[in-house]
C-alpha positions as CSV (number, residue, x, y, z in Angstrom):
1,X,14.2,-1.7,7.6
2,X,10.8,-1.7,5.9
3,X,9.1,-0.5,9.1
4,X,10.3,3.0,8.3
5,X,7.7,5.1,6.5
6,X,10.4,6.5,4.2
7,X,14.2,6.9,4.6
8,X,17.2,7.9,2.5
9,X,20.0,5.4,2.2
10,X,22.2,7.3,-0.3
11,X,22.1,10.1,-2.9
12,X,24.6,11.1,-5.5
13,X,25.3,12.7,-8.9
14,X,27.5,10.9,-11.4
15,X,28.7,11.3,-15.0
16,X,29.6,7.9,-16.3
17,X,31.9,7.7,-19.4
18,X,33.1,4.1,-19.1
19,X,31.3,1.4,-20.9
20,X,32.3,-0.9,-18.1
21,X,29.6,0.8,-16.0
22,X,27.0,-2.0,-15.6
23,X,24.7,-2.6,-12.6
24,X,22.7,-5.8,-12.3
25,X,19.9,-6.8,-10.1
26,X,19.8,-9.9,-7.9
27,X,23.5,-9.5,-7.4
28,X,23.2,-6.9,-4.7
29,X,23.1,-7.8,-1.1
30,X,20.7,-5.1,0.1
31,X,17.0,-5.9,0.4
32,X,13.9,-3.8,0.4
33,X,15.6,-0.8,-1.1
34,X,14.6,1.2,-4.1
35,X,16.6,3.3,-6.6
36,X,15.2,6.4,-8.4
37,X,17.7,7.5,-11.1
38,X,17.1,10.6,-13.3
39,X,19.1,11.3,-16.5
40,X,20.5,14.9,-16.6
41,X,22.3,14.6,-19.9
42,X,23.7,12.0,-22.3
43,X,22.1,8.6,-22.6
44,X,22.0,5.4,-20.5
45,X,20.0,2.3,-20.8
46,X,18.1,-0.1,-18.5
47,X,17.1,-3.7,-19.3
48,X,14.0,-4.8,-17.4
49,X,12.8,-8.3,-18.2
50,X,13.6,-8.8,-21.8
51,X,13.1,-5.1,-22.9
52,X,15.8,-2.4,-23.2
53,X,14.8,1.2,-22.5
54,X,16.9,4.2,-23.6
55,X,17.4,6.8,-20.8
56,X,17.8,10.2,-22.4
57,X,17.6,13.5,-20.6
58,X,14.4,13.8,-18.6
59,X,13.9,10.0,-18.2
60,X,14.1,8.2,-14.9
61,X,13.5,4.8,-13.5
62,X,12.3,3.5,-10.1
63,X,13.4,0.0,-9.3
64,X,13.5,-2.5,-6.5
65,X,17.2,-3.3,-6.3
66,X,16.5,-7.0,-5.5
67,X,14.6,-7.4,-8.8
68,X,16.0,-8.6,-12.1
69,X,17.3,-5.6,-14.2
70,X,20.5,-4.2,-15.7
71,X,21.3,-0.6,-16.2
72,X,24.5,0.5,-18.1
73,X,26.2,2.9,-20.4
74,X,25.5,1.7,-23.9
75,X,28.3,1.5,-26.6
76,X,26.6,4.2,-28.7
77,X,26.6,6.8,-25.8
78,X,29.7,8.8,-24.9
79,X,28.4,9.7,-21.4
80,X,25.5,9.3,-19.0
81,X,25.0,12.0,-16.4
82,X,22.4,11.3,-13.7
83,X,21.3,12.0,-10.2
84,X,20.1,9.1,-8.0
85,X,18.6,8.4,-4.6
86,X,18.3,5.1,-2.8
87,X,15.4,4.9,-0.5
88,X,13.7,2.3,1.8
89,X,10.5,2.1,3.8
90,X,6.9,1.0,3.5
91,X,5.8,4.2,1.7
92,X,8.6,3.9,-0.9
93,X,7.6,0.2,-1.4
94,X,3.9,1.2,-2.1
95,X,5.0,3.9,-4.5
96,X,7.2,1.4,-6.4
97,X,4.2,-0.9,-6.6
98,X,2.0,1.9,-7.9
99,X,4.3,2.5,-10.8
100,X,5.2,-1.1,-11.7
101,X,1.6,-2.4,-11.6
102,X,1.0,-0.6,-14.9
103,X,4.5,-1.2,-16.3
104,X,5.6,2.4,-15.5
105,X,9.1,1.8,-14.2
106,X,10.4,4.3,-16.8
107,X,9.2,7.8,-15.9
108,X,9.5,11.1,-17.9
109,X,9.8,14.3,-15.9
110,X,10.8,17.8,-16.8
111,X,13.9,19.2,-15.0
112,X,11.7,21.8,-13.3
113,X,9.0,19.3,-12.2
114,X,8.3,19.2,-8.5
115,X,9.8,15.7,-7.9
116,X,13.1,16.6,-9.6
117,X,13.3,20.0,-7.9
118,X,12.8,18.3,-4.5
119,X,15.4,15.7,-5.4
120,X,17.9,18.5,-6.3
121,X,17.0,20.1,-3.0
122,X,17.8,16.9,-1.1
123,X,21.1,16.5,-3.0
124,X,22.1,20.1,-2.2
125,X,21.4,19.6,1.5
126,X,23.3,16.3,1.5
127,X,26.2,17.8,-0.4
128,X,26.5,20.7,2.1
129,X,26.1,18.2,5.0
130,X,22.9,20.0,6.1
131,X,20.9,16.8,6.7
132,X,21.4,16.7,10.4
133,X,19.5,13.6,11.6
134,X,17.4,10.7,10.6
135,X,14.2,12.5,11.3
136,X,15.0,15.2,8.8
137,X,16.1,12.7,6.2
138,X,12.9,10.7,6.6
139,X,10.8,13.9,6.2
140,X,12.7,14.7,3.0
141,X,12.3,11.1,1.6
142,X,8.6,11.1,2.4
143,X,8.0,14.5,0.7
144,X,9.9,13.2,-2.4
145,X,7.7,10.1,-2.6
146,X,4.5,12.2,-2.3
147,X,5.7,14.3,-5.2
148,X,6.1,11.2,-7.2
149,X,2.6,10.0,-6.3
150,X,1.2,13.4,-7.4
151,X,3.2,13.2,-10.7
152,X,1.7,9.7,-11.3
153,X,-1.8,11.0,-10.7
154,X,-1.3,13.9,-13.1
155,X,0.4,11.7,-15.7
156,X,-2.6,9.4,-15.7
157,X,-5.0,12.3,-16.2
158,X,-3.1,13.7,-19.3
159,X,-2.4,10.5,-21.3
160,X,-0.4,12.2,-24.0
161,X,0.8,10.1,-26.9
162,X,4.4,9.1,-26.3
163,X,5.7,11.1,-29.3
164,X,4.0,14.3,-28.0
165,X,5.2,13.6,-24.5
166,X,8.8,13.2,-25.7
167,X,8.5,16.5,-27.6
168,X,7.1,18.4,-24.6
169,X,9.7,16.9,-22.3
170,X,12.4,18.0,-24.8
171,X,11.0,21.6,-24.9
172,X,10.8,21.7,-21.0
173,X,14.4,20.5,-20.7
174,X,16.1,22.5,-23.5
175,X,14.0,25.7,-23.8
176,X,17.1,27.8,-22.9
177,X,18.9,26.6,-26.0
178,X,18.2,27.7,-29.7
179,X,15.7,25.0,-30.4
180,X,12.5,25.1,-32.4
181,X,9.7,23.0,-33.8
182,X,12.0,21.0,-36.1
183,X,14.0,19.9,-33.0
184,X,10.7,19.0,-31.2
185,X,9.6,17.0,-34.2
186,X,12.9,15.1,-34.1
187,X,12.4,14.4,-30.4
188,X,9.0,13.1,-31.2
189,X,10.5,10.9,-34.1
190,X,7.8,12.3,-36.5
191,X,7.9,14.4,-39.7
192,X,7.5,18.1,-39.1
193,X,4.1,18.2,-40.9
194,X,2.7,15.2,-39.0
195,X,4.1,16.3,-35.7
196,X,2.7,19.8,-36.0
197,X,-0.8,18.6,-36.8
198,X,-0.8,16.0,-34.0
199,X,0.6,18.4,-31.5
200,X,-2.1,21.0,-32.1
201,X,-4.8,18.4,-32.1
202,X,-3.7,17.0,-28.8
203,X,-2.7,20.2,-26.9
204,X,-4.7,22.9,-28.7
205,X,-1.7,25.0,-29.5
206,X,1.2,24.8,-32.0
207,X,4.7,23.6,-31.0
208,X,6.2,27.1,-31.2
209,X,3.4,28.5,-29.0
210,X,4.1,25.8,-26.5
211,X,7.9,26.5,-26.5
212,X,7.3,30.2,-26.3
213,X,4.9,29.9,-23.4
214,X,7.6,27.9,-21.5
215,X,10.2,30.6,-22.2
216,X,7.9,33.4,-21.1
217,X,7.0,31.7,-17.8
218,X,10.7,31.0,-17.1
219,X,11.5,34.5,-18.0
220,X,8.9,35.8,-15.6
221,X,10.3,33.6,-12.8
222,X,13.7,35.1,-13.3
223,X,12.3,38.6,-13.3
224,X,10.6,37.9,-10.0
225,X,13.3,35.9,-8.3
226,X,16.5,37.5,-9.5
227,X,18.1,40.9,-10.3
228,X,19.5,39.7,-13.6
229,X,19.2,42.3,-16.4
230,X,16.5,41.8,-19.0
231,X,19.3,41.2,-21.6
232,X,20.7,38.4,-19.4
233,X,17.3,36.8,-18.8
234,X,16.4,36.9,-22.5
235,X,19.5,34.8,-23.3
236,X,18.9,32.4,-20.3
237,X,15.4,31.5,-21.6
238,X,16.3,31.0,-25.2
239,X,15.7,34.4,-26.9
240,X,18.2,35.9,-29.3
241,X,18.2,39.4,-27.6
242,X,16.3,41.6,-25.1
243,X,14.3,43.4,-27.8
244,X,12.8,40.2,-29.1
245,X,12.2,38.9,-25.6
246,X,10.4,42.2,-24.7
247,X,8.2,42.1,-27.8
248,X,7.2,38.5,-27.2
249,X,6.7,39.0,-23.5
250,X,4.5,42.0,-24.0
251,X,2.4,40.1,-26.5
252,X,2.0,37.1,-24.2
253,X,1.3,39.0,-20.9
254,X,0.2,42.5,-21.9
255,X,3.2,44.2,-20.2
256,X,6.9,44.6,-20.8
257,X,9.4,42.6,-18.7
258,X,10.3,45.9,-16.9
259,X,6.6,46.5,-16.0
260,X,6.2,43.0,-14.9
261,X,9.2,43.2,-12.5
262,X,8.1,46.6,-11.2
263,X,4.7,45.1,-10.3
264,X,6.4,42.3,-8.4
265,X,3.9,39.7,-9.7
266,X,4.4,36.1,-8.6
267,X,4.9,34.2,-11.8
268,X,2.6,31.3,-13.0
269,X,1.1,30.2,-16.2
270,X,-1.9,32.4,-15.4
271,X,0.2,35.5,-16.5
272,X,-0.3,34.4,-20.1
273,X,-3.2,36.1,-22.0
């Protein structure tokens, strides 16, 4: 089995509500297989060695299923919604080693990060029975692993404090909701004052600027990719109404949403002034 470069064994999406949900390592019969599991909403937990890790939205793990671990729905959580993929192959094994060698089995990714977007793409193909053969499945598995490698490389270069990383992840996952700096500070488990100072020192902008930039870029993507009205887009990216969205968008990009759509500009962070 491990002679494969990378291959998919299974993929799925679950929303666990029973506290009987409890998977343990070393009790499974499979060998040389690896599970990547990403939390969509709610909270789960995984015990690796003697340490418990909370798995809130945006957090994932990559484990060898033959190792010692336990992941479960904790008593203080009402549900745990997640997407998972089980993989095998030499490239998958090497990726797992690259994360575990630095105790990085727990990974934090935004819902729009490339690894997660690719994972969702694989899930959609599988759900629609559009993975036609083992060659296509292997190609998809390999591409997913390469996205994880790239993520690890970028993660190592940034080295954000965990509190700030948690806040940015929270903003990336919930920008479409009525959240603000207070909520980001809570996600960072810091006081608003200390959080704001630390955030600006680390990233060079304030928390509200960071959140606004995410919303503007997401709004630009919808303007480019869809025919939704500006009013609809403003709500989908977390603004109260189209007038406020237009005002903030113009200040950030130098043009109104309508002008941006008319110019058919491919969105990226470069659109921000």
